[in-house]
FITORLO-537138 format. One line per 3 residues: number of its first residue (from 1); their letters; for each residue x, y, z of N, C-alpha, C. Coordinates in Angstrom, 1 decimal. Layout:
// residues N
NUM) a) X:Y:Z:X:Y:Z:X:Y:Z  ...
//
This chain:
// residues 248
1) msd) 1.1:-1.2:-0.3:0.1:-0.1:-0.2:0.9:1.2:-0.1  0.8:2.5:-0.6:1.6:3.6:-1.0:0.8:4.3:0.4  1.8:5.3:0.2:1.7:6.4:1.5:0.1:7.2:1.2
4) yet) 0.1:7.4:-0.1:-1.5:8.2:-0.4:-2.5:7.0:0.0  -2.4:5.7:0.0:-3.5:5.3:0.4:-3.4:5.0:2.0  -2.5:4.9:2.7:-2.5:4.8:4.0:-3.1:5.8:4.6
7) lfe) -2.5:7.2:3.9:-3.2:8.3:4.5:-4.2:8.8:4.7  -5.0:8.5:3.1:-6.5:8.9:3.0:-7.5:7.6:3.5  -6.8:6.8:3.7:-7.8:5.6:4.1:-8.1:6.0:5.4
10) arg) -7.3:6.7:6.5:-7.9:7.3:7.7:-8.1:8.7:7.8  -7.9:9.5:6.5:-8.7:11.0:6.6:-9.2:11.6:5.5  -9.8:10.6:4.4:-10.1:11.0:3.4:-11.5:11.3:3.4
13) ssy) -12.2:11.4:4.3:-13.8:11.3:4.6:-13.5:12.5:5.1  -12.4:13.0:6.0:-12.5:14.4:6.6:-12.4:15.2:5.3  -11.3:15.0:4.3:-11.1:15.5:3.3:-12.5:15.6:2.1
16) qra) -13.2:14.6:2.1:-14.6:14.7:1.0:-15.7:15.9:1.8  -15.5:16.4:3.4:-16.4:17.0:3.8:-16.1:18.3:3.6  -14.6:18.9:3.4:-14.2:19.8:3.1:-14.4:20.5:1.7
19) mel) -14.5:19.6:1.0:-15.1:19.5:-0.4:-16.2:20.0:-0.6  -17.2:19.3:0.0:-18.8:19.7:0.2:-19.1:20.7:0.9  -18.4:21.4:1.7:-18.4:22.3:2.7:-18.3:24.0:1.7
22) apa) -17.2:23.9:0.8:-16.7:24.8:-0.2:-16.1:24.3:-1.1  -17.2:23.8:-2.4:-17.0:23.4:-3.3:-16.1:24.2:-4.4  -16.3:25.3:-4.3:-15.9:26.3:-5.0:-14.1:27.0:-4.5
25) ard) -14.2:26.2:-3.5:-13.0:27.4:-2.9:-11.9:27.1:-3.7  -11.3:25.8:-4.2:-10.3:25.5:-5.2:-10.5:25.5:-6.7  -11.6:26.4:-7.1:-11.9:26.4:-8.7:-10.6:26.6:-9.4
28) eef) -9.7:27.8:-9.0:-8.3:28.4:-9.3:-7.7:27.1:-9.7  -7.4:25.8:-8.8:-6.5:25.1:-9.0:-7.3:23.9:-9.9  -8.3:23.8:-10.2:-8.6:22.7:-10.9:-8.8:23.3:-12.6
31) lql) -8.9:24.5:-12.4:-9.0:25.1:-13.8:-7.9:25.5:-14.5  -6.5:25.6:-13.8:-5.6:25.9:-14.1:-4.5:24.4:-14.7  -5.3:23.5:-14.5:-4.8:22.3:-14.7:-5.4:22.1:-15.9
34) ldh) -6.6:22.1:-15.9:-7.2:22.0:-17.3:-6.8:23.1:-18.6  -6.3:24.3:-18.1:-5.9:25.4:-18.8:-4.3:25.0:-19.4  -3.7:23.5:-18.7:-2.9:23.2:-19.5:-2.8:22.2:-20.3
37) asl) -4.1:21.4:-20.8:-4.5:20.3:-21.1:-4.9:20.5:-22.2  -4.8:19.8:-23.4:-5.3:19.9:-24.6:-6.4:18.8:-24.8  -7.6:19.6:-24.2:-8.9:18.9:-24.5:-10.2:19.1:-25.6
40) aag) -10.9:18.6:-26.2:-11.8:19.0:-27.3:-12.5:17.7:-27.0  -13.8:17.9:-27.0:-15.0:16.3:-27.2:-14.5:15.3:-28.0  -14.6:14.1:-27.2:-14.5:12.8:-27.2:-12.9:12.7:-26.6
43) vvv) -12.1:13.5:-26.1:-10.8:13.0:-25.5:-11.1:12.5:-24.3  -10.3:11.8:-24.0:-10.1:10.7:-22.9:-9.2:11.4:-22.1  -9.9:12.2:-20.7:-9.2:12.5:-19.7:-9.1:11.4:-18.4
46) adv) -7.8:10.8:-18.2:-7.6:10.2:-16.7:-7.3:10.8:-15.7  -7.8:10.7:-15.0:-7.6:11.4:-13.7:-7.3:10.4:-12.3  -6.0:11.1:-11.8:-5.4:9.9:-10.8:-4.4:10.5:-10.1
49) psg) -4.7:10.5:-9.0:-5.7:10.0:-7.8:-6.7:11.0:-7.7  -8.2:10.7:-8.0:-9.0:11.7:-8.6:-10.1:11.6:-7.2  -9.4:11.4:-6.0:-10.4:11.9:-4.9:-12.0:11.7:-4.8
52) ggy) -12.7:12.6:-4.5:-13.8:12.6:-4.9:-14.5:13.1:-6.1  -13.7:12.5:-7.5:-14.1:13.2:-8.7:-14.2:14.8:-8.7  -13.7:15.3:-8.2:-14.0:16.9:-8.0:-13.7:17.2:-9.7
55) ler) -12.7:16.9:-10.6:-12.5:17.4:-11.3:-13.6:17.3:-12.4  -14.6:16.9:-12.5:-15.9:16.8:-13.4:-16.4:17.9:-13.4  -16.9:18.3:-12.1:-17.3:19.9:-12.8:-16.8:20.7:-13.8
58) ylp) -15.4:20.7:-13.9:-15.0:21.7:-14.7:-14.3:21.0:-16.1  -14.6:20.0:-16.3:-14.6:19.5:-17.9:-15.6:19.8:-19.0  -14.7:20.4:-20.0:-15.4:21.0:-21.1:-17.0:19.5:-21.3
61) egv) -18.1:20.2:-22.2:-18.8:19.3:-22.8:-18.0:18.4:-23.5  -18.5:17.0:-23.7:-18.0:15.9:-24.5:-16.7:15.0:-24.4  -16.1:15.9:-23.3:-14.7:15.3:-22.7:-15.1:14.0:-21.6
64) rhw) -14.5:12.8:-21.8:-14.6:11.4:-21.5:-13.7:11.4:-20.2  -14.4:11.4:-19.1:-13.5:11.6:-17.7:-13.6:10.2:-17.1  -12.1:9.7:-17.3:-12.0:8.3:-16.5:-11.0:8.9:-14.7
67) the) -11.9:7.9:-14.0:-11.3:8.2:-12.9:-10.4:6.9:-12.0  -10.1:7.3:-11.5:-9.0:6.1:-10.4:-8.9:6.3:-8.8  -9.4:6.3:-8.0:-9.2:6.7:-6.6:-9.1:5.3:-5.7
70) pcs) -8.2:5.0:-5.0:-7.9:3.8:-4.3:-8.8:3.8:-3.0  -8.9:4.9:-2.4:-9.5:5.0:-1.1:-10.5:4.9:-1.3  -11.3:4.1:-0.2:-12.7:3.8:0.3:-13.3:5.1:0.7
73) afl) -12.7:5.9:1.4:-13.3:7.3:2.0:-13.8:7.8:1.1  -13.3:8.0:-0.1:-13.7:9.0:-0.9:-15.2:8.2:-1.8  -15.6:7.2:-2.0:-15.9:6.1:-2.7:-17.5:6.7:-2.7
76) aka) -18.1:6.8:-1.4:-19.7:7.5:-1.7:-20.2:8.8:-2.6  -19.1:9.6:-3.0:-19.3:10.7:-3.4:-18.1:10.6:-4.8  -18.0:9.2:-5.2:-17.0:9.5:-6.3:-18.0:9.2:-7.8
79) hps) -16.8:9.2:-8.8:-17.2:9.1:-10.0:-17.8:7.6:-10.0  -19.0:7.2:-11.0:-19.2:6.1:-11.1:-18.2:4.6:-11.7  -17.2:5.3:-12.4:-16.2:4.6:-12.8:-15.0:4.4:-11.7
82) kss) -15.1:4.4:-10.5:-14.6:4.5:-9.5:-14.5:3.1:-9.2  -13.1:2.5:-8.5:-13.4:1.4:-7.8:-12.2:1.2:-6.6  -12.2:0.5:-6.2:-11.5:0.5:-4.6:-10.0:-0.1:-4.8
85) rpl) -9.6:-0.3:-6.0:-8.5:-1.2:-6.0:-7.5:-0.2:-6.1  -6.3:-1.1:-5.6:-5.3:-0.1:-5.5:-4.4:1.0:-6.2  -3.8:1.9:-5.8:-3.4:3.1:-6.7:-2.7:2.3:-8.0
88) lpf) -1.9:1.4:-8.0:-0.9:1.1:-9.0:-1.4:-0.8:-9.1  -1.5:-1.0:-10.3:-1.5:-0.3:-11.3:-2.6:0.3:-11.8  -2.7:1.3:-13.1:-4.1:1.7:-13.2:-5.1:0.8:-13.6
91) pwp) -6.6:0.9:-13.7:-7.4:-0.1:-14.4:-7.6:0.3:-15.8  -6.7:0.8:-16.5:-7.2:1.3:-18.2:-6.0:-0.1:-18.7  -6.6:0.4:-20.0:-5.6:-1.0:-21.0:-4.5:0.2:-21.5
94) ars) -3.5:-0.6:-22.2:-2.3:0.4:-22.7:-2.8:1.3:-23.9  -2.1:2.4:-24.1:-2.8:3.5:-25.2:-4.0:3.6:-25.4  -4.9:4.2:-24.4:-6.3:4.3:-23.9:-6.5:5.0:-23.4
97) vdv) -5.6:6.7:-23.4:-6.0:7.8:-22.5:-5.2:8.8:-23.3  -6.0:10.0:-23.6:-5.4:11.0:-24.2:-4.4:12.1:-23.7  -5.2:12.5:-22.2:-4.6:12.9:-21.3:-4.4:12.4:-20.1
100) vvs) -3.4:12.5:-19.5:-3.3:12.0:-17.7:-3.0:13.0:-17.0  -4.2:13.6:-15.8:-4.2:14.8:-15.0:-3.8:14.1:-14.0  -2.7:14.7:-13.0:-3.0:14.3:-11.4:-2.7:15.7:-10.9
103) lag) -3.5:15.6:-9.8:-3.2:17.1:-9.2:-3.4:16.8:-7.7  -2.3:17.3:-7.2:-2.2:17.7:-5.5:-2.1:16.1:-5.1  -1.5:14.8:-6.0:-1.8:13.8:-4.9:-0.4:13.1:-5.0
106) vhh) 0.6:13.3:-5.9:2.0:12.7:-6.4:2.7:13.1:-5.1  2.6:14.2:-4.2:3.5:14.6:-3.1:3.2:13.2:-1.6  2.3:12.5:-2.0:2.3:11.5:-1.0:3.1:10.1:-1.5
109) ldd) 3.8:10.4:-2.3:4.3:9.1:-3.2:5.5:9.1:-3.2  6.7:8.6:-2.4:8.5:8.6:-2.5:8.8:8.5:-3.2  8.5:7.5:-3.8:9.2:7.0:-5.8:8.3:7.2:-6.2
112) ksa) 7.8:8.1:-7.2:7.1:8.5:-8.0:7.4:7.5:-9.6  8.6:6.6:-9.8:9.0:6.2:-11.2:7.4:5.0:-11.5  7.1:4.4:-10.6:6.4:3.3:-11.0:4.7:4.2:-11.6
115) fla) 4.5:4.9:-11.0:3.5:6.0:-11.0:3.4:7.0:-12.4  4.8:7.2:-13.1:4.7:7.8:-14.1:5.1:6.7:-15.3  5.5:5.5:-14.7:5.4:4.9:-16.0:4.3:4.3:-16.1
118) ecr) 3.1:4.0:-15.1:1.6:3.8:-15.6:1.0:4.6:-15.9  1.5:6.0:-16.0:0.6:7.1:-17.0:1.5:6.9:-18.4  2.4:6.6:-18.2:3.2:6.5:-19.9:2.5:5.2:-20.5
121) rva) 2.0:4.4:-19.8:1.4:2.9:-20.5:0.4:3.1:-20.8  -0.5:3.7:-20.1:-2.1:3.8:-20.8:-2.3:5.2:-21.5  -1.0:5.9:-21.8:-1.3:6.9:-22.9:-1.1:6.7:-24.4
124) rpa) -1.7:7.5:-25.1:-1.4:7.2:-26.5:-0.5:7.5:-27.3  0.0:7.2:-28.3:1.2:8.3:-28.7:0.8:9.6:-29.1  2.0:10.1:-28.6:1.7:12.0:-28.5:0.7:12.0:-27.3
127) gql) 0.2:11.3:-26.5:-0.5:11.6:-25.4:-0.1:12.4:-24.5  -0.5:13.2:-23.6:-0.5:14.3:-22.6:-0.2:14.1:-21.1  0.6:14.2:-20.9:0.7:14.4:-19.1:0.7:15.5:-18.5
130) vls) 0.0:16.2:-17.6:-0.3:17.5:-16.9:-0.6:17.0:-15.4  0.9:17.5:-14.6:1.0:16.9:-13.7:1.3:18.1:-12.9  0.7:18.4:-11.6:0.5:19.2:-10.7:0.4:19.4:-9.3
133) dvd) 1.4:19.8:-8.3:1.6:19.6:-6.9:2.8:20.9:-6.5  2.8:20.5:-5.3:3.3:21.6:-4.6:4.8:21.2:-5.1  5.9:22.4:-4.9:7.1:22.2:-5.6:7.8:22.1:-4.2
136) ecs) 9.4:21.6:-4.2:9.7:21.5:-3.0:10.6:22.7:-2.3  10.6:24.0:-3.0:11.0:24.8:-2.7:9.9:25.8:-2.3  8.6:25.6:-2.4:7.5:26.5:-2.0:7.5:26.6:-0.8
139) pit) 6.8:27.8:-0.2:6.4:27.9:1.5:5.5:27.0:1.6  4.7:26.4:0.7:3.6:25.5:1.0:4.1:24.5:1.5  5.3:24.0:1.7:5.9:23.2:1.8:6.0:23.1:3.4
142) rfl) 6.2:24.2:3.4:6.8:24.2:5.4:5.2:24.3:5.9  4.5:25.1:5.4:2.9:25.0:5.9:2.3:23.4:6.3  2.6:22.8:5.2:2.1:21.1:5.4:2.9:20.5:5.7
145) ddf) 4.6:20.6:5.8:5.1:19.5:7.0:5.2:19.9:8.4  5.4:21.5:8.6:5.6:22.4:9.8:4.5:22.4:10.3  3.3:23.1:9.8:1.9:23.3:10.4:1.2:21.7:10.8
148) vgk) 0.8:21.7:9.4:-0.3:20.6:9.1:0.3:19.3:9.7  1.6:18.8:9.9:2.5:18.1:9.9:2.2:17.8:11.4  2.0:18.9:12.2:1.8:19.2:13.8:0.7:18.7:14.2
151) fns) -0.4:19.1:13.8:-1.7:19.2:14.0:-2.7:18.3:13.5  -2.3:17.6:12.5:-3.1:16.7:11.5:-3.3:14.9:12.1  -4.1:13.9:11.5:-4.2:12.9:12.6:-3.2:11.8:12.0
154) tgh) -2.5:12.2:10.9:-1.7:11.2:10.4:-0.1:11.9:10.3  0.2:12.9:10.8:1.3:13.7:10.4:1.5:13.9:8.7  2.3:14.8:8.6:2.6:15.3:7.1:3.9:15.2:6.4
157) hgy) 4.6:14.7:5.7:6.1:14.6:5.4:5.7:14.2:3.9  5.9:15.6:3.2:5.5:15.5:1.8:6.9:15.4:0.8  6.8:14.4:-0.2:7.9:14.4:-1.4:7.6:14.9:-2.5
160) yls) 7.8:16.3:-2.7:7.4:17.2:-3.1:8.1:17.2:-4.7  7.1:17.9:-5.8:8.3:18.5:-6.7:9.5:19.0:-7.1  10.6:18.3:-7.4:12.1:18.8:-7.6:12.3:18.9:-8.9
163) dse) 13.1:19.9:-9.2:13.9:19.8:-10.3:14.6:18.4:-10.9  14.9:17.7:-10.1:15.7:16.5:-10.3:14.4:15.1:-10.7  13.4:15.1:-10.5:12.2:14.6:-10.4:11.5:14.9:-11.6
166) var) 11.5:16.0:-11.8:10.8:16.4:-13.3:11.9:16.2:-14.3  13.3:16.3:-14.2:14.2:15.8:-15.4:14.3:14.2:-15.4  13.8:13.4:-14.7:13.5:11.6:-14.7:12.4:11.4:-15.3
169) lrd) 11.5:12.3:-15.6:10.2:12.2:-16.2:10.7:11.2:-17.6  11.7:12.0:-18.2:12.1:11.2:-19.8:12.5:9.6:-19.4  12.8:9.6:-18.1:12.9:8.2:-18.0:12.1:7.0:-18.1
172) sgw) 10.5:7.6:-17.7:9.5:7.0:-17.9:8.7:7.3:-19.1  9.3:7.8:-20.5:9.5:7.9:-21.7:8.2:9.2:-21.7  8.5:10.6:-21.4:7.9:11.5:-21.3:8.8:12.8:-21.6
175) avr) 8.4:13.7:-22.5:9.1:15.0:-23.1:8.6:15.8:-22.5  9.3:16.9:-21.5:8.9:17.8:-20.8:8.6:19.1:-21.6  7.1:19.3:-21.7:6.9:20.6:-22.6:7.0:22.0:-22.2
178) sds) 6.6:21.8:-20.9:6.5:23.4:-19.7:6.2:22.8:-18.4  7.2:23.8:-17.5:7.3:23.9:-16.4:7.1:24.8:-15.6  6.4:25.3:-14.9:6.1:26.9:-14.0:5.4:26.6:-13.2
181) pvp) 5.9:27.6:-12.0:5.0:27.9:-10.8:3.5:28.5:-11.1  2.6:28.2:-10.4:1.0:28.7:-10.8:1.2:29.5:-9.4  0.7:30.6:-8.9:0.4:31.5:-8.1:-1.4:31.1:-7.9
184) lrw) -1.6:30.6:-7.4:-3.6:30.7:-7.0:-4.2:30.8:-5.5  -5.1:31.1:-5.8:-6.2:31.6:-4.8:-7.0:30.7:-4.5  -7.3:30.2:-3.1:-8.1:29.1:-2.7:-9.2:30.3:-2.0
187) rfk) -10.5:30.5:-2.3:-11.7:31.4:-2.4:-12.7:31.4:-1.1  -12.9:32.0:-0.1:-13.9:31.9:0.9:-15.3:32.7:0.8  -16.1:32.5:1.5:-17.5:33.7:1.7:-17.1:34.2:2.8
190) err) -16.5:33.7:4.2:-16.4:34.5:5.3:-15.3:33.5:5.7  -14.8:34.1:7.0:-13.4:33.5:7.7:-14.2:32.3:8.5  -15.3:31.7:8.9:-15.3:30.7:9.5:-15.6:29.6:8.5
193) emt) -16.0:29.9:7.2:-16.0:29.0:6.4:-14.5:28.2:6.0  -13.6:29.4:5.9:-12.0:29.3:5.8:-11.4:28.4:6.8  -11.5:28.5:7.7:-11.1:28.0:9.1:-11.8:26.7:9.0
196) eff) -12.9:25.9:8.9:-13.5:24.8:8.7:-13.1:24.2:7.9  -12.8:24.6:6.6:-12.0:23.9:5.2:-11.2:23.6:5.6  -10.3:24.5:6.3:-8.8:23.7:6.4:-8.9:22.8:7.4
199) rll) -9.7:23.1:8.5:-9.9:21.9:9.5:-10.0:20.8:8.9  -11.4:20.7:8.1:-11.6:19.4:7.5:-10.6:18.9:6.4  -10.1:19.6:5.6:-9.2:19.3:4.5:-8.0:18.7:4.8
202) fdl) -7.1:19.1:6.2:-6.3:18.5:6.3:-6.4:17.9:7.6  -7.7:17.5:8.1:-7.9:16.7:9.0:-7.3:17.1:10.6  -7.4:18.4:10.9:-6.4:19.2:11.8:-7.3:18.8:13.3
205) rgi) -6.0:18.6:14.6:-7.1:18.4:15.6:-6.0:19.2:16.5  -6.6:19.0:17.7:-6.1:19.9:19.4:-5.6:21.7:18.5  -6.5:22.0:17.6:-6.3:23.7:17.4:-8.0:24.3:17.2
208) gpa) -7.7:25.7:17.7:-9.1:26.4:18.0:-9.1:26.9:16.5  -10.5:27.7:16.2:-10.3:28.5:15.0:-9.8:29.9:15.0  -9.6:30.3:16.3:-8.6:31.5:16.0:-7.6:30.9:16.1
211) ele) -6.9:30.2:16.5:-5.5:30.1:16.5:-5.0:29.5:15.1  -6.3:28.6:14.4:-6.1:28.1:13.3:-6.1:29.4:11.8  -6.8:30.3:12.3:-6.8:31.5:11.2:-5.7:32.4:11.5
214) gei) -5.3:32.5:12.7:-3.8:33.1:12.6:-2.9:32.3:11.8  -2.6:30.9:12.0:-1.8:30.0:11.4:-1.9:30.6:9.7  -3.3:30.4:9.5:-3.2:30.5:7.6:-2.9:31.8:7.1
217) rdr) -3.0:33.2:8.4:-2.9:34.7:7.5:-1.5:34.7:7.4  -0.5:34.0:9.1:0.9:34.4:8.9:1.4:33.3:7.8  1.2:32.0:8.0:1.7:31.2:6.9:1.7:31.4:5.3
220) lgv) 0.3:31.6:5.0:0.3:31.6:3.9:-0.1:33.1:3.2  -0.5:34.0:4.0:-1.3:35.0:3.5:-2.8:35.2:3.1  -3.4:36.1:3.6:-5.0:36.0:3.6:-5.5:37.7:3.0
223) hek) -5.8:37.5:1.7:-6.5:39.1:1.3:-7.9:39.0:1.9  -8.7:39.8:2.5:-9.9:40.3:3.2:-10.6:41.4:2.1  -11.6:41.0:1.7:-12.2:41.8:1.3:-13.4:42.6:1.5
226) pdg) -14.0:43.7:1.5:-14.6:44.5:1.9:-16.0:43.5:2.0  -16.6:43.1:1.6:-17.6:41.8:1.3:-17.6:40.9:2.6  -16.5:40.8:3.1:-16.3:39.8:4.0:-15.5:38.6:3.5
229) sld) -15.4:38.3:1.9:-15.1:37.1:1.4:-13.4:37.3:1.4  -12.6:36.0:1.5:-11.2:35.9:1.5:-10.4:35.1:0.4  -9.6:35.6:0.1:-8.5:34.8:-0.7:-7.7:34.7:0.2
232) vhw) -7.1:33.0:-0.2:-5.8:32.5:0.9:-4.6:31.9:-0.5  -3.2:32.5:0.0:-2.6:32.1:-1.1:-2.5:30.9:-1.3  -2.1:30.2:-2.5:-1.6:28.9:-2.5:-0.9:28.6:-3.7
235) elr) 0.0:27.5:-3.9:0.9:28.0:-5.3:1.0:26.2:-5.6  0.9:26.1:-6.7:1.3:24.5:-7.3:2.6:24.6:-8.5  3.1:23.5:-8.4:4.0:23.8:-9.8:3.1:22.8:-10.8
238) tvv) 3.4:23.4:-12.2:2.5:22.4:-13.0:3.4:22.0:-14.0  3.5:20.7:-14.6:4.5:20.2:-15.5:3.5:19.6:-16.4  4.0:20.0:-18.0:3.4:19.0:-18.8:4.1:18.6:-19.7
241) ata) 4.1:17.3:-19.9:4.6:16.6:-20.8:3.9:15.5:-21.8  4.5:15.4:-22.9:3.7:14.6:-24.0:4.9:13.1:-24.2  4.1:11.9:-24.3:5.1:10.9:-24.9:5.8:10.8:-25.7
244) dse) 7.0:10.4:-25.4:8.2:10.5:-26.4:8.7:9.4:-27.1  8.1:8.5:-26.0:8.8:7.0:-26.7:8.3:5.8:-26.6  8.4:4.7:-27.0:7.6:3.7:-26.9:7.9:3.8:-25.7
247) pa) 6.6:3.0:-24.6:6.0:2.4:-23.2:6.9:1.4:-22.9  7.8:1.4:-22.1:8.6:0.0:-21.6:8.1:-1.1:-21.5
//
């Protein structure tokens, strides 16, 4: 069982409740992922790991959405194509997918080589991979490992995207076409929604709302608008690659 499966069998249901509480909070995160993908009617998008199938609501009409999520904690709200089989191997045949997308999941995988090889196996010739996750040099890493790791139910030690990992994509048969940091905002209607979303998403325990709000403000940065809504700074690194050689 991978670190991802171990962690989210324990706290996936709390994560799911956060996404139900504020389903639009991470709109920018999902939209930038798709902005980097080549999408058109009939294209098959494989979303892995897919959590509660959140990407579905952002996809253009006619795009076929295939999901794979190994953790049963997400399954109640999942896309019908979900199964509770392990993360690897993927449940799709070779050369069946036009675009593989992965959002904020692979930082829970110490060794990403098998995951990337599976992405390459299922990709069609000239298929695309869009990988978006936290960069190892981002201040988000300190928020996750230092703060979230102190208060959540499972601890948190991420294996974040690095230059060397991106360079190794070619070993799995991928050619990197772009690689860039993407500044984002997580958006909330008011302060209570913000703090409850963070508490649930990261399954934080032993910290009150006021202290949690202070940590979010100090560590991430918050822009509060006159109407009481808030934007929280977030950032991901998004890598776009295309299938460059025959899969192993």
